C-alpha positions as CSV (number, residue, x, y, z in Angstrom):
1,X,-96.6,-108.5,43.5
2,X,-93.4,-106.9,42.4
3,X,-95.3,-103.4,42.1
4,X,-95.6,-103.4,45.8
5,X,-91.7,-103.2,46.3
6,X,-91.7,-100.6,43.5
7,X,-94.3,-98.5,45.5
8,X,-92.3,-99.0,48.8
9,X,-89.0,-97.7,46.9
10,X,-91.2,-94.7,45.5
11,X,-92.7,-93.9,49.0
12,X,-88.9,-94.1,50.5
13,X,-87.6,-91.7,48.1
14,X,-90.4,-89.3,48.3
15,X,-90.2,-89.1,52.1
16,X,-86.7,-90.5,53.4
17,X,-84.1,-88.5,54.9
18,X,-81.5,-89.0,57.2
19,X,-83.2,-88.8,60.8
20,X,-85.2,-91.4,62.6
21,X,-88.4,-89.1,62.4
22,X,-88.2,-89.6,58.5
23,X,-87.7,-93.4,58.9
24,X,-90.8,-93.6,60.8
25,X,-93.0,-91.5,58.4
26,X,-91.5,-93.5,55.4
27,X,-92.2,-96.9,57.2
28,X,-96.0,-95.7,57.8
29,X,-96.1,-94.6,54.0
30,X,-94.6,-97.9,52.9
31,X,-97.1,-100.1,55.0
32,X,-100.1,-97.9,54.0
33,X,-99.1,-98.3,50.3
34,X,-98.7,-102.2,50.6
35,X,-102.2,-102.2,52.3
36,X,-103.6,-99.9,49.5
37,X,-102.2,-102.5,47.0
38,X,-103.4,-105.6,48.3
39,X,-107.1,-104.2,48.8
40,X,-106.6,-103.2,45.1
41,X,-105.7,-106.3,43.9
42,X,-108.5,-107.9,46.1
43,X,-111.0,-105.9,44.4
44,X,-109.5,-106.7,41.0
45,X,-108.5,-103.0,40.4
46,X,-105.4,-102.2,38.5
47,X,-103.7,-99.9,40.8
48,X,-100.1,-99.4,39.1
49,X,-98.7,-96.4,41.3
50,X,-101.8,-95.0,43.0
51,X,-101.0,-96.7,46.3
52,X,-97.8,-94.8,46.4
53,X,-99.4,-91.5,45.5
54,X,-102.3,-91.9,48.0
55,X,-100.1,-93.1,50.9
56,X,-97.4,-90.2,50.4
57,X,-100.3,-87.9,50.3
58,X,-101.9,-89.1,53.4
59,X,-98.6,-89.0,55.3
60,X,-97.8,-85.5,54.1
61,X,-101.2,-84.3,55.2
62,X,-101.0,-85.9,58.6
63,X,-97.5,-84.2,58.9
64,X,-98.7,-80.8,57.8
65,X,-101.7,-81.2,60.5
66,X,-99.3,-82.1,63.2
67,X,-97.2,-78.9,62.4
68,X,-100.2,-76.9,62.4
69,X,-101.2,-78.2,66.0
70,X,-97.8,-77.4,67.3
71,X,-98.0,-73.9,65.9
72,X,-101.3,-73.3,67.3
73,X,-100.6,-74.7,70.5
74,X,-97.9,-71.9,71.0
75,X,-100.4,-69.2,70.6
């Protein structure tokens, strides 16, 4: 159970910044990593920091897609 907190801290370090937008993205990443950790535990998988990696990749991908969408709306 302690690893869920570790994954959350890693998510915060990776995505954290000093603005509200960053807080929202970081919170989404932490929640996603906890969900992935619980799913892995229920399936009997040793996940280690995989939930952190997957959740940060997903959030960063969503951020990139949103930036791309905003960019294409201009033209």
